[in-house]
C-alpha positions in Angstrom: 8.3 13.7 24.2 8.0 10.9 21.6 10.9 10.1 19.4 10.0 10.1 15.3 10.3 7.0 13.6 13.8 6.4 11.9 14.1 7.6 8.3 14.3 5.2 5.4 12.3 1.9 4.8 11.3 -0.9 7.3 11.1 -4.2 6.5 9.9 -7.3 8.2 11.9 -10.2 9.8 11.0 -13.8 8.0 11.9 -15.5 11.3 10.0 -13.7 14.1 7.9 -10.9 12.3 9.3 -8.1 13.8 9.3 -4.8 11.8 12.2 -2.8 11.9 14.5 -0.2 9.8 15.8 -1.7 6.9 19.5 -0.9 8.4 18.9 -2.9 11.4 18.1 -6.1 9.9 20.3 -8.4 7.7 19.7 -9.1 4.0 19.9 -12.3 2.6 19.9 -13.2 -1.1 20.5 -16.2 -3.5 23.9 -16.3 -4.9 24.7 -19.3 -7.4 21.8 -21.3 -5.6 23.0 -20.9 -2.1 21.3 -18.7 0.4 23.9 -15.9 1.7 24.3 -13.0 4.1 24.1 -9.8 2.0 25.2 -7.1 4.5 26.0 -4.5 2.1 22.3 -5.1 0.4 24.2 -5.1 -3.2 23.4 -8.7 -4.4 20.7 -8.6 -7.3 17.6 -10.3 -6.9 14.6 -10.7 -4.2 16.2 -10.4 -1.0 14.9 -11.6 2.6 15.5 -10.1 5.9 16.3 -11.5 9.3 17.1 -9.6 12.6 21.0 -9.4 13.6 20.6 -12.1 16.3 21.4 -15.7 16.0 18.1 -17.0 17.5 16.2 -15.7 14.3 18.8 -17.3 12.2 17.9 -20.4 13.8 14.5 -19.9 14.1 14.4 -19.4 10.1 16.6 -22.6 9.5 14.1 -24.5 11.7 11.0 -23.5 10.1 8.9 -23.8 7.0 9.5 -20.6 5.8 12.6 -21.0 4.3 11.5 -23.4 1.6 9.3 -20.3 0.1 11.5 -17.1 1.4 12.6 -15.8 -2.1 9.1 -17.1 -3.8 10.8 -20.3 -5.5 11.0 -23.3 -3.7 14.4 -24.1 -2.2 15.7 -27.3 -1.2 18.0 -28.1 2.0 21.0 -27.7 -0.5 20.3 -23.9 -0.7 20.8 -23.5 2.9 24.2 -25.5 3.0 26.9 -23.8 5.6 24.6 -20.9 6.2 24.8 -21.3 9.9 28.5 -21.3 10.0 29.0 -18.3 7.4 31.1 -15.4 9.6 28.0 -13.0 9.0 25.7 -15.5 10.6 27.7 -17.3 13.2 29.4 -13.7 14.8 25.7 -12.5 15.2 24.8 -11.6 18.9 22.7 -14.1 20.9 20.3 -11.4 21.8 19.7 -8.0 20.6 21.8 -5.2 23.0 19.5 -3.2 24.9 19.6 0.5 25.3 
Protein backbone atom coordinates (compact mmCIF):
# COMPACT_ATOMS: atom_id res chain seq x y z
CA UNK A 1 0.00 0.00 0.00
CA UNK A 2 1.43 3.39 -0.94
CA UNK A 3 1.04 6.51 1.13
CA UNK A 4 -0.50 9.60 -0.38
CA UNK A 5 1.77 12.62 -0.71
CA UNK A 6 1.29 15.16 2.10
CA UNK A 7 -1.13 17.93 1.22
CA UNK A 8 0.15 21.44 0.85
CA UNK A 9 2.96 23.09 -1.05
CA UNK A 10 6.34 21.50 -1.64
CA UNK A 11 9.61 23.46 -1.63
CA UNK A 12 13.22 22.71 -2.56
CA UNK A 13 16.08 22.96 -0.08
CA UNK A 14 18.50 25.57 -1.43
CA UNK A 15 21.44 23.67 0.05
CA UNK A 16 20.91 20.02 -0.92
CA UNK A 17 18.20 20.24 -3.58
CA UNK A 18 15.76 17.81 -1.94
CA UNK A 19 12.07 18.51 -2.47
CA UNK A 20 9.98 18.27 0.70
CA UNK A 21 6.66 19.52 2.06
CA UNK A 22 6.97 23.16 3.07
CA UNK A 23 6.24 22.33 6.72
CA UNK A 24 9.35 20.12 6.89
CA UNK A 25 11.71 22.91 5.81
CA UNK A 26 12.96 26.06 7.54
CA UNK A 27 12.18 29.32 5.75
CA UNK A 28 14.85 31.99 5.55
CA UNK A 29 14.03 35.64 4.89
CA UNK A 30 15.77 39.00 4.61
CA UNK A 31 15.07 41.34 7.51
CA UNK A 32 16.96 44.59 7.85
CA UNK A 33 19.54 43.40 5.35
CA UNK A 34 20.29 40.22 7.33
CA UNK A 35 19.36 36.64 6.52
CA UNK A 36 17.22 35.37 9.39
CA UNK A 37 15.31 32.15 10.07
CA UNK A 38 11.55 32.57 9.72
CA UNK A 39 10.09 29.41 11.29
CA UNK A 40 6.58 30.90 11.37
CA UNK A 41 6.80 31.88 7.69
CA UNK A 42 5.45 35.34 8.50
CA UNK A 43 8.18 37.76 7.42
CA UNK A 44 7.43 39.66 4.20
CA UNK A 45 9.34 39.26 0.98
CA UNK A 46 10.97 36.44 -0.90
CA UNK A 47 11.87 33.44 1.17
CA UNK A 48 14.23 30.53 0.68
CA UNK A 49 14.00 27.12 2.28
CA UNK A 50 16.53 24.73 3.77
CA UNK A 51 16.22 21.34 5.46
CA UNK A 52 16.01 21.43 9.24
CA UNK A 53 19.52 20.00 9.56
CA UNK A 54 22.77 21.73 10.46
CA UNK A 55 24.52 20.16 7.50
CA UNK A 56 22.23 22.01 5.08
CA UNK A 57 22.78 25.30 6.91
CA UNK A 58 26.54 24.72 6.73
CA UNK A 59 26.37 23.69 3.08
CA UNK A 60 24.44 26.85 2.26
CA UNK A 61 27.00 29.02 4.05
CA UNK A 62 29.90 27.32 2.27
CA UNK A 63 28.40 27.45 -1.23
CA UNK A 64 28.16 30.12 -3.87
CA UNK A 65 24.35 29.98 -4.01
CA UNK A 66 24.06 32.11 -0.88
CA UNK A 67 25.09 35.21 -2.83
CA UNK A 68 21.90 35.13 -4.94
CA UNK A 69 19.52 33.06 -2.84
CA UNK A 70 16.94 35.85 -2.63
CA UNK A 71 17.45 36.97 -6.25
CA UNK A 72 19.50 39.93 -5.05
CA UNK A 73 23.24 40.04 -4.58
CA UNK A 74 24.12 39.62 -0.89
CA UNK A 75 27.46 40.31 0.71
CA UNK A 76 28.98 38.34 3.56
CA UNK A 77 27.59 40.89 6.05
CA UNK A 78 24.04 39.69 5.29
CA UNK A 79 24.99 36.29 6.72
CA UNK A 80 26.62 37.66 9.89
CA UNK A 81 25.63 35.53 12.87
CA UNK A 82 23.39 33.27 10.79
CA UNK A 83 24.86 30.00 12.08
CA UNK A 84 24.79 31.17 15.72
CA UNK A 85 21.06 32.01 15.76
CA UNK A 86 19.13 29.62 18.05
CA UNK A 87 16.92 28.41 15.20
CA UNK A 88 20.02 27.28 13.29
CA UNK A 89 22.39 26.19 16.05
CA UNK A 90 19.70 23.97 17.58
CA UNK A 91 19.03 22.07 14.33
CA UNK A 92 19.82 18.35 14.56
CA UNK A 93 22.97 17.15 12.85
CA UNK A 94 20.91 14.65 10.83
CA UNK A 95 17.24 14.14 10.20
CA UNK A 96 15.42 11.76 12.50
CA UNK A 97 14.59 8.47 10.86
CA UNK A 98 11.10 7.03 11.11
